[in-house]
N, CA and C atoms as an extended XYZ file, in Angstrom:
255
Properties=species:S:1:pos:R:3:atomname:S:1:resname:S:1:resid:I:1 pbc="F F F"
N        47.460      192.639       26.458 N   MET     1
C        48.047      192.514       27.793 CA  MET     1
C        46.987      192.013       28.758 C   MET     1
N        47.356      191.153       29.688 N   ALA     2
C        46.411      190.570       30.646 CA  ALA     2
C        45.982      191.605       31.677 C   ALA     2
N        44.764      191.422       32.223 N   ASN     3
C        44.284      192.285       33.296 CA  ASN     3
C        45.138      192.082       34.541 C   ASN     3
N        45.340      193.134       35.310 N   GLN     4
C        46.088      193.048       36.559 CA  GLN     4
C        45.135      193.256       37.718 C   GLN     4
N        45.247      192.430       38.777 N   ASN     5
C        44.383      192.608       39.943 CA  ASN     5
C        44.949      193.686       40.855 C   ASN     5
N        44.304      193.908       42.006 N   ARG     6
C        44.687      194.986       42.924 CA  ARG     6
C        46.129      194.897       43.374 C   ARG     6
N        46.672      193.716       43.549 N   GLN     7
C        48.033      193.565       44.042 CA  GLN     7
C        49.065      193.633       42.915 C   GLN     7
N        48.615      193.768       41.689 N   GLY     8
C        49.544      193.838       40.577 CA  GLY     8
C        50.052      192.492       40.133 C   GLY     8
N        49.390      191.423       40.540 N   GLN     9
C        49.810      190.080       40.175 CA  GLN     9
C        48.634      189.363       39.539 C   GLN     9
N        48.896      188.331       38.791 N   GLY    10
C        47.828      187.526       38.220 CA  GLY    10
C        47.253      188.138       36.964 C   GLY    10
N        46.240      187.477       36.437 N   SER    11
C        45.704      187.927       35.160 CA  SER    11
C        44.206      188.138       35.175 C   SER    11
N        43.561      188.058       36.330 N   SER    12
C        42.114      188.172       36.355 CA  SER    12
C        41.633      188.765       37.669 C   SER    12
N        40.543      189.498       37.607 N   ASN    13
C        39.903      190.036       38.803 CA  ASN    13
C        38.644      189.251       39.123 C   ASN    13
N        38.482      188.080       38.514 N   ARG    14
C        37.274      187.298       38.726 CA  ARG    14
C        37.428      186.359       39.910 C   ARG    14
N        36.288      185.871       40.428 N   GLY    15
C        36.296      184.862       41.472 CA  GLY    15
C        36.687      185.400       42.834 C   GLY    15
N        37.026      184.477       43.713 N   PHE    16
C        37.320      184.798       45.106 CA  PHE    16
C        38.455      185.820       45.214 C   PHE    16
N        39.520      185.628       44.464 N   ALA    17
C        40.680      186.523       44.546 CA  ALA    17
C        40.347      187.936       44.093 C   ALA    17
N        39.338      188.085       43.258 N   GLY    18
C        38.962      189.398       42.761 CA  GLY    18
C        38.018      190.149       43.678 C   GLY    18
N        37.519      189.482       44.712 N   MET    19
C        36.576      190.134       45.641 CA  MET    19
C        37.316      191.072       46.576 C   MET    19
N        36.589      192.040       47.120 N   ASP    20
C        37.236      192.907       48.100 CA  ASP    20
C        37.518      192.096       49.367 C   ASP    20
N        38.463      192.576       50.132 N   GLU    21
C        38.952      191.838       51.303 CA  GLU    21
C        37.839      191.554       52.317 C   GLU    21
N        36.944      192.498       52.525 N   ARG    22
C        35.848      192.325       53.478 CA  ARG    22
C        34.960      191.146       53.073 C   ARG    22
N        34.655      191.037       51.782 N   LYS    23
C        33.809      189.948       51.286 CA  LYS    23
C        34.537      188.599       51.412 C   LYS    23
N        35.828      188.583       51.128 N   GLN    24
C        36.611      187.352       51.271 CA  GLN    24
C        36.576      186.861       52.725 C   GLN    24
N        36.771      187.781       53.664 N   LYS    25
C        36.767      187.398       55.078 CA  LYS    25
C        35.407      186.880       55.503 C   LYS    25
N        34.353      187.505       55.006 N   GLU    26
C        32.988      187.069       55.334 CA  GLU    26
C        32.750      185.634       54.872 C   GLU    26
N        33.145      185.330       53.649 N   ILE    27
C        32.960      183.984       53.097 CA  ILE    27
C        33.835      182.966       53.836 C   ILE    27
N        35.090      183.324       54.093 N   ALA    28
C        35.996      182.415       54.804 CA  ALA    28
C        35.482      182.127       56.208 C   ALA    28
N        34.921      183.137       56.862 N   SER    29
C        34.368      182.962       58.204 CA  SER    29
C        33.221      181.960       58.188 C   SER    29
N        32.363      182.082       57.191 N   LYS    30
C        31.241      181.141       57.081 CA  LYS    30
C        31.752      179.715       56.898 C   LYS    30
N        32.809      179.552       56.103 N   GLY    31
C        33.380      178.222       55.889 CA  GLY    31
C        33.956      177.645       57.165 C   GLY    31
N        34.652      178.471       57.927 N   GLY    32
C        35.224      178.013       59.186 CA  GLY    32
C        34.158      177.617       60.183 C   GLY    32
N        33.109      178.421       60.270 N   LYS    33
C        32.012      178.120       61.200 CA  LYS    33
C        31.312      176.826       60.806 C   LYS    33
N        31.126      176.616       59.516 N   GLU    34
C        30.468      175.389       59.052 CA  GLU    34
C        31.329      174.163       59.328 C   GLU    34
N        32.646      174.288       59.141 N   ALA    35
C        33.548      173.168       59.437 CA  ALA    35
C        33.469      172.799       60.916 C   ALA    35
N        33.410      173.793       61.782 N   HIS    36
C        33.268      173.514       63.216 CA  HIS    36
C        31.918      172.869       63.503 C   HIS    36
N        30.865      173.369       62.871 N   ARG    37
C        29.530      172.818       63.088 CA  ARG    37
C        29.486      171.340       62.710 C   ARG    37
N        30.171      170.983       61.635 N   GLN    38
C        30.186      169.596       61.164 CA  GLN    38
C        31.212      168.740       61.914 C   GLN    38
N        31.995      169.345       62.763 N   GLY    39
C        33.011      168.597       63.500 CA  GLY    39
C        34.222      168.240       62.667 C   GLY    39
N        34.446      168.954       61.564 N   LYS    40
C        35.573      168.654       60.680 CA  LYS    40
C        36.735      169.626       60.843 C   LYS    40
N        36.560      170.653       61.666 N   ALA    41
C        37.621      171.643       61.863 CA  ALA    41
C        38.662      171.102       62.831 C   ALA    41
N        39.904      171.498       62.621 N   HIS    42
C        40.982      171.065       63.510 CA  HIS    42
C        40.931      171.884       64.787 C   HIS    42
N        40.939      171.227       65.913 N   GLU    43
C        40.988      171.890       67.215 CA  GLU    43
C        42.411      171.768       67.741 C   GLU    43
N        43.084      172.889       67.894 N   PHE    44
C        44.463      172.877       68.366 CA  PHE    44
C        44.532      172.519       69.844 C   PHE    44
N        45.503      171.682       70.184 N   THR    45
C        45.804      171.428       71.591 CA  THR    45
C        46.663      172.598       72.086 C   THR    45
N        46.827      172.707       73.389 N   SER    46
C        47.683      173.757       73.949 CA  SER    46
C        49.097      173.661       73.392 C   SER    46
N        49.599      172.447       73.268 N   GLU    47
C        50.960      172.251       72.768 CA  GLU    47
C        51.070      172.679       71.302 C   GLU    47
N        50.085      172.313       70.475 N   GLU    48
C        50.111      172.730       69.064 CA  GLU    48
C        50.044      174.254       68.945 C   GLU    48
N        49.197      174.879       69.730 N   ALA    49
C        49.070      176.326       69.698 CA  ALA    49
C        50.380      176.996       70.125 C   ALA    49
N        50.999      176.462       71.145 N   ARG    50
C        52.263      176.995       71.636 CA  ARG    50
C        53.333      176.889       70.546 C   ARG    50
N        53.405      175.745       69.884 N   GLU    51
C        54.390      175.530       68.824 CA  GLU    51
C        54.126      176.460       67.637 C   GLU    51
N        52.866      176.642       67.273 N   ALA    52
C        52.525      177.539       66.172 CA  ALA    52
C        52.916      178.978       66.515 C   ALA    52
N        52.661      179.390       67.734 N   GLY    53
C        53.047      180.725       68.170 CA  GLY    53
C        54.544      180.923       68.144 C   GLY    53
N        55.253      179.890       68.545 N   LYS    54
C        56.716      179.945       68.543 CA  LYS    54
C        57.242      180.119       67.124 C   LYS    54
N        56.692      179.338       66.186 N   LYS    55
C        57.113      179.435       64.784 CA  LYS    55
C        56.793      180.811       64.216 C   LYS    55
N        55.614      181.322       64.540 N   GLY    56
C        55.237      182.645       64.058 CA  GLY    56
C        56.164      183.718       64.591 C   GLY    56
N        56.522      183.614       65.856 N   GLY    57
C        57.452      184.565       66.443 CA  GLY    57
C        58.819      184.504       65.800 C   GLY    57
N        59.266      183.287       65.507 N   GLN    58
C        60.566      183.135       64.857 CA  GLN    58
C        60.556      183.762       63.469 C   GLN    58
N        59.468      183.575       62.737 N   GLN    59
C        59.352      184.161       61.403 CA  GLN    59
C        59.311      185.678       61.472 C   GLN    59
N        58.559      186.215       62.430 N   ALA    60
C        58.468      187.671       62.573 CA  ALA    60
C        59.835      188.267       62.897 C   ALA    60
N        60.594      187.599       63.759 N   HIS    61
C        61.925      188.095       64.087 CA  HIS    61
C        62.845      187.998       62.876 C   HIS    61
N        62.719      186.924       62.099 N   ALA    62
C        63.556      186.758       60.910 CA  ALA    62
C        63.272      187.859       59.879 C   ALA    62
N        62.009      188.277       59.798 N   ARG    63
C        61.630      189.341       58.858 CA  ARG    63
C        61.879      190.728       59.432 C   ARG    63
N        62.151      190.800       60.724 N   GLY    64
C        62.358      192.095       61.362 CA  GLY    64
C        61.061      192.826       61.665 C   GLY    64
N        59.932      192.089       61.729 N   THR    65
C        58.633      192.721       61.979 CA  THR    65
C        58.103      192.439       63.379 C   THR    65
N        58.879      191.764       64.198 N   ALA    66
C        58.418      191.413       65.548 CA  ALA    66
C        58.516      192.622       66.471 C   ALA    66
N        57.568      192.729       67.384 N   HIS    67
C        57.608      193.779       68.392 CA  HIS    67
C        58.539      193.335       69.502 C   HIS    67
N        59.456      194.183       69.847 N   GLU    68
C        60.384      193.876       70.945 CA  GLU    68
C        59.768      194.398       72.241 C   GLU    68
N        59.395      193.506       73.136 N   PHE    69
C        58.804      193.883       74.416 CA  PHE    69
C        59.879      194.360       75.375 C   PHE    69
N        59.582      195.420       76.100 N   ASP    70
C        60.457      195.747       77.217 CA  ASP    70
C        59.975      194.906       78.403 C   ASP    70
N        60.717      194.902       79.498 N   SER    71
C        60.387      194.006       80.606 CA  SER    71
C        59.007      194.309       81.204 C   SER    71
N        58.605      195.572       81.250 N   GLN    72
C        57.280      195.927       81.781 CA  GLN    72
C        56.169      195.371       80.890 C   GLN    72
N        56.327      195.523       79.580 N   GLU    73
C        55.330      194.986       78.640 CA  GLU    73
C        55.246      193.471       78.746 C   GLU    73
N        56.376      192.820       78.884 N   ALA    74
C        56.402      191.363       78.991 CA  ALA    74
C        55.676      190.902       80.252 C   ALA    74
N        55.915      191.597       81.373 N   ARG    75
C        55.229      191.225       82.614 CA  ARG    75
C        53.717      191.386       82.465 C   ARG    75
N        53.292      192.501       81.871 N   GLU    76
C        51.859      192.746       81.691 CA  GLU    76
C        51.232      191.699       80.770 C   GLU    76
N        51.901      191.352       79.692 N   ALA    77
C        51.388      190.325       78.790 CA  ALA    77
C        51.262      188.992       79.507 C   ALA    77
N        52.242      188.654       80.331 N   GLY    78
C        52.181      187.408       81.102 CA  GLY    78
C        51.025      187.391       82.068 C   GLY    78
N        50.772      188.523       82.722 N   ARG    79
C        49.633      188.608       83.653 CA  ARG    79
C        48.325      188.425       82.912 C   ARG    79
N        48.181      189.082       81.769 N   LYS    80
C        46.939      188.955       80.989 CA  LYS    80
C        46.739      187.516       80.540 C   LYS    80
N        47.795      186.881       80.074 N   GLY    81
C        47.704      185.493       79.654 CA  GLY    81
C        47.316      184.571       80.802 C   GLY    81
N        47.882      184.819       81.960 N   GLY    82
C        47.553      184.005       83.139 CA  GLY    82
C        46.112      184.151       83.552 C   GLY    82
N        45.574      185.357       83.457 N   ARG    83
C        44.168      185.582       83.826 CA  ARG    83
C        43.230      184.919       82.838 C   ARG    83
N        43.615      184.828       81.563 N   ASN    84
C        42.735      184.267       80.537 CA  ASN    84
C        42.785      182.753       80.455 C   ASN    84
N        43.753      182.127       81.087 N   SER    85
C        43.864      180.660       80.960 CA  SER    85
C        43.129      179.943       82.068 C   SER    85
């Protein structure tokens, strides 16, 4: 029988997929930083970021995992966003 990884899928615990999550994030972070340093990373425009957020929200609602804001929370989030832009 094949070896099972932590998620119960696949046949090997070797390589990147077999590393603990903290180590994977550390390596991925280094790759992202290097791509930016070399000027090869994609820089999102405001419109692209807005569209990506919209798609993510739609997916979260479709899965039933989205947080439903009440009107007070929505106002506070809008204020925070306005201050950060």
